[in-house]
N, C-alpha and C positions, 0 to 999 in steps of 0.2 A: 141648145134649146130648140124646141119644136114650135112652129107656128100653126100646126094642125091640131085638132081636138085631141086631148090626152086623157079622156075620161077613165082610162084603165088605172091611171095612177092613184094609189092611196095617198092621201094628204095627211102628214104627220106633223102635229103642232107641239112646240114647246109651250109652256104656260108663262113663267115669269119673264116680263119684258116683251111678250108677244100678245098674250090675251089678258094677262094680269099685271097691274102696275104695282109691283111689290118693292118695298124700300124700308129698311128698319128705321131710317131717319124719320119717316112719317110719325112714328111712335115717340122716338127720342127727342124729337123737336119739341113735343108737348112737355116731356119730362125735364128738358133743359130750358124751359121757358123761351123757346124760339131761338136759342143760341145754337145754330147749325154747327159752327166751328167747334164748340165744346162737345157737342154730341158726337161729331166725327172723331175728335181726339179720344173720347171714351171708347168708341167702337174699335178704333185702331189699337188702343192700349190693351184691351181685353182679347185681342185676336178674333173679333167677332166672326169674320168670314170663314176661317178655318174651323172655328168651334161650330157654327151653324151647319157647316158642310157635313159634319159627323152626324147631326140629326137627319140630314138628308139621306145618309147612308144607313139610317135605321136605329140610331141610338135614341132611347126614350129621353124625353125632355126633362122628366123629374131628376134623373141621374146626372144629366148634362149640366143642369142648373146648379145642383148641389156641388159638383166638381169644380165648376168655374168659380162658384162663390167661395170655395175654400182657398182658391188661388188669389182671389180679389175680394177678400171680405168687406173691404170698404165700399164695393160696388154691389154687394148682394142684393139690395133692394132693386137696383136698376136691372140687374140680370134676371131676377125673378119676374120683373115687369114684362119682359119680352115673352115669357111663358103665359103669364096671366092675361096679357092684353095683346096677343099675337095679332088678332084681327085688325088692330090699328096700323100694323105694317103693310096692310093691303090697302092701296089708294083706290081700289075699285077695278072694274073691267076696263081694258083698252077698247073703248066702244067701237071705233071704226074697224078694228080687226075682228071683233065679234060679229059685226054686220057682214064682213066677208065670210066668216065661218058659217053663218046662217044661210047665206046665198049658195055656198058650196053644198051645204046639206040639202038645200031645196033643189039643186041641180042634180043630186044623186050621187055625189062623190062619197067614197069611203073615207071616213074621218077617224083619225087615231090621235093620241097624245102620249108623249114620252117626256116626262119632267122630272127634274130634281126637286124633291119636296119630302118633308117629314110626313109619314103617313098620318100621324095623329093631328097634325095641323091641316093637312089636306082635307081629311074627313070633317074637321071643324068648319072649314070654308065651303066645302062642296054643296051642301044643301042651299046656300045662299045664292047660287049662280045658275040660273036655268039653262044657260047655254052649254053647260057640261053635259047635258043629256044628248047632245049632238053626236058624240063620240061613240063609236062602235066598241072601243076598248081604251082604257087609260092606264098606262104603266107608270107608276110612281116610284122613284128611286129607292125610298125607304122600305118599300115591299120586298125588293130583291137585294138590298144591302149593297147596291153598286150605284155609282153616280157618273153621269157624263162628265168628262169625255171618255171614260173608260170604254173601250170597245166592247167589253163583255155585256154591258147593259144594252147596247144596240143588237147584240146577237140574241140575247134573252127575248128582246122585244120582237124581233123577226120570227123567231121560234113560236112565240105566243100568238102572233096574228096570222102565221102560216103564209108568209109572203117572202120573196127575195128582196134584197136592198134595191135592186134595179126597178122594182115595182112601186117604189115609195118616193114621194117628194117630201123631204124633211125641212121644216122651217124652224129656226133657232136664232136668237140674237147674240149668241156666243161664237166667236170665230173659232175657238178650240173645239167646240162641239160640232160645228160645221165641218171642220178639217177632218175630224175622225169619221163622221158619217160619209164624207166624200171618199175617203180612203177605203171604206167598206163597200162602196158601190152605190150608195144612195145618191139620188138626185137631191139638190139642195137649193134652198133659198136663204141667204143671210139677211135676217130681218133687221132693218134699221128705222123704218117708219111705215105707217099703214099705207100711205100712197105709193111708196116704193115696192112694198109687198104686193099690192094689187097689180102694179105694172109688171113685176117679175112673174106672178102667176099667169098672166096673159101671154107672156113670152114663152112660158112652158106649154102653152096650149091648153091651160085650165081656163076654159070658157064658161061664164055664168052670167 
């Protein structure tokens, strides 16, 4: 890490867990009348994480819901609810991180985003959060049908923004994503909390 100013680094943000508080439990808690344990059993039983990952890879939601509902017809209404009420899975912005983002923007840093997200759901959410205009470019996994930590999505991203990995500081809350980025030559910050994130930025010489 550098203690001198590092203004030349492009700062690359993940979204979920860094700038957005996303959790399907926020929706399913309501649908299960506040019984988190029952909601979690449901999500585990239907293989929600792996299923949702395929939408992040570009699979349309309509077909995904129909397919999973065929496998679990007893849960068809609950599966459809995630599609119909997706916005309830977003707890909002992680405001302290957003404040850091605005300060970086004000200080003149080049800001980018690389996030696993369904394109159709990201486009639903995008107009509701003004801070998304801070980014010079946003690459959503569903656009390119690749998801982190696949190295190929990082390579597509670098090609798109016309930078080398060594010219980027990548921030993510997933150890697997951080490991892939580091192996490709990115500078990295493993995000665990807003305070830790800000401290690590300063250690990288990101002064604002």
